N, C-alpha and C positions, 0 to 999 in steps of 0.2 A: 504494500500500500504506500502510495507516494502522495504527499501533499504538494500540489503544483503551485499553490499560492505562496507557501513558505519554502518551497524547494528543498524538502527533506522527506526521508522515509518515516512514515508513521508506524508501520509494521514492516520490519526488514524481510527481505525475500529469502529467509533461511528455513522456512517451514515447508513440509511436504504438501500441505494443503492449508488454505486460508478460506474459511467458510463464513459468509455473512450471517449474522445472528441478530434478530430483533428481540432483545431481551425484554422481559416485563419491566414496567416502570419507565424511567427517563433515560436509562442507559442502554445504548446500542453497542454493537461491537462485532467481534469475530471470534469464532472458535479456531484455534490453531492446532494443527496435527503434525507431529514429528514421529514417524514410525507408527507405533501403536499407543502413543501417549498424546494426551490432549491438554491444552491450555486455553487461555482467552486473552483477548485484547478488549478493554472496556473504554469506550469514549467517556472522558471526563475532562473536557477542555478547561484550562490549558494543560492540566496534568493528567493525561491519559494513563491507564494502568494496564500493564502486561503481566500476566501470571503464566510463567513458563509451563510447558507441557509436562506435568507430573502426574496426571490422572490416567488411569487405565481404562476409563469408560468415557463415552461421549458426555458432555456436560452442557448445562444451561444455567445462566445466572438467575437466581431467585430474588435476592435482595443484596444490593451493593454494600449496604451499611449494617447488615444484620448483627455482626459481632462488634461493631464500632465503626468509626469513620474509615471508609475504604477497606473494610474487612468483610468480604462477601460470603454469602451462603450460596452453594450450587446444588443442583440436582444432577445426579449421575445416572445414566441410562445404560442398560445392557444392550447386547447386539440385536435383540428383538424389539427395541424401543420401549421396554418396560422400565419403570423407575426402579433403580437398584438401591440407592441410598442418597443421603445428603452429605456434603463435604464443605470444609472451609478452604481458604486459599492455599494452605500448605499441603492439602491432600488428606487431612484427617477426616475419616468417614464417620458419619452418624447414622445409626439404624433405629427404626421404630422397634420398641419392645414387643 
């Protein structure tokens, strides 16, 4: 992803796949895939957030500030598109009892 106005890369071209994601709420962005790991780029101008591909499952942003400012909660999905669990930005997973 390249910002033509400011002439700089927003998301560097180092990922195997960059997938547009229209997350819930005000934040849009991209799902980033490297091999079988997933991460995200979240629009938050002027300080956008990139979370490196550390997740083993496809993910979607649920709440950007769930654990505090810029500390997001994600939903992780299995290969069948079913909800697997929730996770924080470091990859720690949370399961329903």
